[in-house]
C-alpha positions in Angstrom: 40.7 12.1 3.4 44.1 10.9 2.0 45.2 7.3 2.8 48.4 5.5 1.9 49.2 2.0 2.9 52.4 0.0 2.7 54.3 -2.8 4.5 57.8 -2.7 5.8 59.0 -6.0 4.2 61.3 -8.7 5.5 62.4 -12.0 4.0 59.9 -13.9 6.3 56.9 -11.9 7.2 55.6 -8.4 7.8 55.7 -7.7 11.5 55.1 -4.0 11.4 52.3 -2.7 9.2 52.8 1.0 8.1 49.8 3.1 7.1 49.4 6.9 6.8 46.0 8.5 7.3 45.5 12.3 7.4 49.0 13.1 8.6 49.1 10.2 11.1 51.6 7.3 10.5 50.2 4.1 12.2 52.7 1.4 13.1 50.8 -1.9 13.9 52.9 -4.5 15.7 51.7 -7.9 14.4 53.3 -11.0 15.8 50.5 -13.0 17.5 49.6 -13.9 20.1 51.5 -11.4 22.2 53.2 -9.1 19.6 56.6 -10.0 21.1 59.5 -8.4 19.3 62.4 -10.1 17.6 65.4 -8.7 15.7 63.2 -8.7 12.5 60.5 -6.7 14.2 63.0 -4.2 15.5 64.5 -3.8 12.0 61.0 -3.1 10.7 60.2 -0.6 13.6 63.4 1.2 12.8 62.6 1.4 9.1 59.1 2.6 9.9 60.5 5.4 12.2 62.8 6.6 9.5 60.1 6.4 6.8 57.8 8.6 9.0 60.6 11.0 9.8 61.3 11.7 6.2 57.6 12.0 5.2 56.6 15.7 5.3 52.9 14.7 5.3 53.3 12.8 8.6 52.9 14.9 11.8 52.1 12.1 14.3 53.1 8.5 14.8 50.8 6.1 16.5 52.1 2.7 17.6 49.5 0.0 18.3 49.5 -3.8 18.8 47.4 -6.0 16.5 44.5 -7.7 18.3 42.8 -6.8 21.6 44.8 -8.7 24.1 48.4 -7.4 23.8 50.0 -4.2 22.8 53.5 -5.8 23.2 54.8 -8.4 25.7 58.4 -7.4 25.1 61.2 -9.5 23.6 60.5 -12.9 22.3 61.9 -15.2 25.0 62.2 -18.2 22.7 64.4 -16.2 20.4 66.6 -15.0 23.3 66.9 -18.6 24.7 68.3 -19.8 21.3 70.8 -16.9 20.9 74.4 -16.9 21.9 75.6 -14.1 24.2 77.3 -12.1 21.5 74.1 -12.1 19.3 72.0 -11.1 22.4 74.4 -8.1 23.0 74.0 -6.8 19.4 70.2 -7.5 19.5 69.8 -5.4 22.7 72.1 -2.7 21.3 70.0 -2.4 18.2 66.8 -2.4 20.2 68.1 0.4 22.4 69.2 2.4 19.3 65.8 1.9 17.7 64.0 3.1 20.8 66.3 6.0 21.2 65.6 7.0 17.5 61.9 6.8 18.4 62.4 8.9 21.5 64.2 11.6 19.5 62.0 11.6 16.5 60.8 15.2 16.0 57.2 14.0 15.3 54.6 13.6 18.0 54.6 9.9 19.0 51.7 8.1 20.7 51.7 4.5 22.0 48.1 3.4 21.9 48.2 0.7 24.5 45.3 -1.5 23.4 46.1 -4.5 25.6 48.7 -5.9 28.0 52.0 -4.0 27.9 54.8 -5.8 29.8 58.6 -6.1 29.7 60.2 -4.5 26.7 56.7 -3.5 25.5 56.8 -0.9 28.3 60.1 0.3 26.9 58.4 0.9 23.5 55.6 2.7 25.2 57.9 4.9 27.3 60.0 5.8 24.2 56.8 7.2 22.5 
């Protein structure tokens, strides 16, 4: 059983853990307590999608939330409250582009909803 593990890094913290096991790339959303997404998380999701796309050993992508209570509760409201309208526009544009990339990825994508899935978390699940 082949296993490879790596993180998609940012300057602050790893919000999306990337692991490959037996042809399955596992993306774990990790921003407790509700795995809400920020721009940094979307950048890491986007990078993980591209990494899995270009890996010939990956046939399936599984997205899961860390913990037992939330898969993903959508966008981080605190982040959005602090952002100006122009930044929000580009954040939403990038999030939509990332989810479109996920939707059009030629690998099988599964959202393993291991907890509450609300707001933009449902968008991630539907893109899978």
